[in-house]
N, C-alpha and C positions, 0 to 999 in steps of 0.2 A: 504169745503175748508181746505186744509192742508198746514202747513208751517213749515219749519225747519229754525230756527233763529240761526245765529252764530254771536257772538260778535267779532268784528274785529278791528284791528288797521288800516287796509286798505284792499281793495278788488278791483278787476277789472274783466271785462269780455272781452274776445277777440273772434272775429269771423273771420276766415281765416287770422289769424295773425294781425288783425286790432283791436285795442282797441276801443270798442263801449261804454263802461261805466266804471266809476271808482269812488270810494269814499275813504275818509279818515276814521277817527274813527267813528264807528257806528255799524249797523246791516246789515248783508247779509241775505236776505230772499229768500229761495227757496220756490216757491208757486205752489201747485197743485190744480187745480180747478176740483171739482167733478160734475158729472151730477146732475142737480137740484139745484146747488148752485145759489145764487142770490145776489143782492146788500147788503142785510142785513148780509150775511156771510162775505162779504168783509168789511163792516163797523165794524163788530165785531172784525175781525182780525186786521184791521187798528188801532182801539182804543187800543186793547190789546198790539200790537207791540210798538206803540209810547209811551205808558205809563208803560210798563213792567220795573220794577226796577231791572236791571241786570248790571248796571255800578257801580263801586266802588265810595264811597264817600271819604272824607278826612280820615276816620278811616279804610279804606280798606274793608268796608262792602257794599255788593250789595244793594244799596239804592237809586240809581239815574236812571232816565229814559232817553231815547233817547232825549226827549224834554229838560230835565234838563242839559244835556251836550252839547246841540246844535249839536247832532250827525247827521249822514247821513244814508240813507237807500239805499242799492242796491237790487233791486227786480229782481229775475231770475225765469222765468217760468220753471216748472219741473213737467210734467204730470206723471212721473214715481213715484211720491209720492203717487199716487192712485193705485199702483200695488197691485194686489191680488195674493199672493203667497201661499195660503192655500192648493191648489190642484196642484199636479204635480210639474214639475220643470221649467215650463215656466210661467212667470208672465202674468196675465190677466189685461188688462187696460179697461175693460168694464165699470168701475165706473168713468172713466175720462170724463170730459165734451168735447163736440165737439169743434174743434179748434176755430170756429168763436165766439161762446159764451164765451169760455175760454179767448180769447183775449179781449173781451169786459170787462169781470170782472177783468182781470189782469190790464188793463188800468184804470178801475174804481178805483181799490184799490190804484194804483199809484197816481192818481189824488187826492183822498181823503187824502192820507198820505202827498202829496206835499203841502197841505194847512198848514202843521205844520213843516215839515222838508224837507231838500233837498233830492230828490229821483232821483236815476239813475236807468236805466232799461237795462236789457239784451235784446237780440234780439229774439222776439217770434218765435218759431219753428225753430230756427237755431241751428246748432251744435256749442256749445259755450265752450270755455276754461275759467274756473273760477279760478282765482288765489287769494288767501287770506292769510293774516297773522292773525291767531287767536289771540284773546286777552283772555287768560285764560288757556285753552279753555273753553268757555261757549257756550253750544248748548242747545236750547229749542225746544220742539215739541209743536205745537198748532194745534187744529182742531176746526173749527167754530161750529161743532155739539157737541163739548165738550165730545167726546168719550174717550179722555184720557187727 
């Protein structure tokens, strides 16, 4: 499972000009589910995301987590994070999980995170417009298999 985290002041997702999800201060998470990912991959990312100390404390040092600031999470499915661009010029998505299983794990991660913070979700498999106001910017890459 791969995730791109962006620290945001606010973010929203629209589908067909209709806002389907929005958050205030928190983390926008773009999530790609890989073939063979399972609940333990989602649990790892969930724990990492909610505890990652990427918010400023009173001394302007990144020392606070999403939990510490009572922040929110916007979760957006993005299978293109699994793109393999090593050969040729057209990305291959053979490493991405099938949609049914990916949706299950996407919902699972949202449910797990929702036990700790408010979670809003984009619309799975929809063409989405994501609007955000970066805070920093701070952008973090995570992989449940810890390859980077």
